N, C-alpha and C positions, 0 to 999 in steps of 0.2 A: 246431746240431743240424739234421739234414735233416728235411724234411717227411715223409719216408717212415718214419722211426723214431718220430715223435711218436705216431701211433696205436698202434704196438706198445707203447710205454711206457705209454700211457694204459690199454690193455687189460691190461697186466701189473699196473699199480697197482690197477685195479678188481678183477681176479681175486684179488690178494693181500688186498685189503680184504674181499672176500666170504669168502675162506677164514678170515681172522681172525675175522669175525663168526660163522662157523659154530661156533667153539669157545666162544662166549659162551653160558652156560647160560640157558635161557628160564625166565621166572617162572611161566608157566601160572596166571595169577591167576583166570581164569574156570573155573568148574566145570561139568561136564555135568549134575549133579544139584543140586537146591536144597539149601541149607544146612539143617542140623538146627536146629529152633527151640528144643527143650528140651535142657537139659544133664543129664547123669547124674552127680550128685555121688558116688553110691555107687561107681561105676566108678573115678572119679578117686581117691577115697579108698583104694579097694582096691589100685590100682596103686601109689600112694604108700607104702602100708604094706608091700607086697611089696618095693619098691625099698629101703626103709629096713631091712627085715629082711635082705635080701641084702647090703647094704652093711655092716651090723654083723657078719654072719657072716664076710664076707671079711676085714674088718679084724681080727677076733679070730683067724682062721686064720693070717694072715700076721704078726700082731703089729705091724702098722703102723697108726698113728692117722690117716693121710691118707684123706680121703674125696673121691674124684673120681667124676664121672659117667661111666658107660660108654656113650658115644654111638656107638661104632664109628668106623670110618674110611671116608671116601668114596673111591671109586676115582678116583685122580688121574692114571691112566695117559694118558688122552687129552689132558689139559692139559699134561703133561710133554712128550709127543710133539709136540703142536701148538706149544708154546712153543719147543722146540728147533728145529723146522722153520722157524718164522718168524725165529728168531734167525739161523739159517743163511742164510735169504733176505736178511735185512737186512745181514749181513756180506758176502754176495755183491755186493749193490748198492754197498756202500762200496768193496770191492776193485775193482769195475768202474769206479766213478767216479774212483778214484785212478789206475787204469791209464790211463783216457782222458785225465786231466789231464797225466800224465807224457808220454804219447805225442803229446799235443796234436792230437787228432782234430778 
């Protein structure tokens, strides 16, 4: 490998790593406001009762005894696009290295 291509490959690897890390979700563990010191048991109890009533009404309406939590679905579009992009980049690197090996650069 020539010394001219080495910085280019290093920069490409660093850029690829930064792009991959961009898709890692952040935890955001710190809050801008202080945490609440007191808990509201009546609110939690009220929400639990509402969820139970909704679950029972849904199971009676559908005739199904299955009880699953309705948590919604996260938007996975950026992860699918990012994963596909990096899969394509990795496949490109494999093709490039096989091509170089066969042509013996």
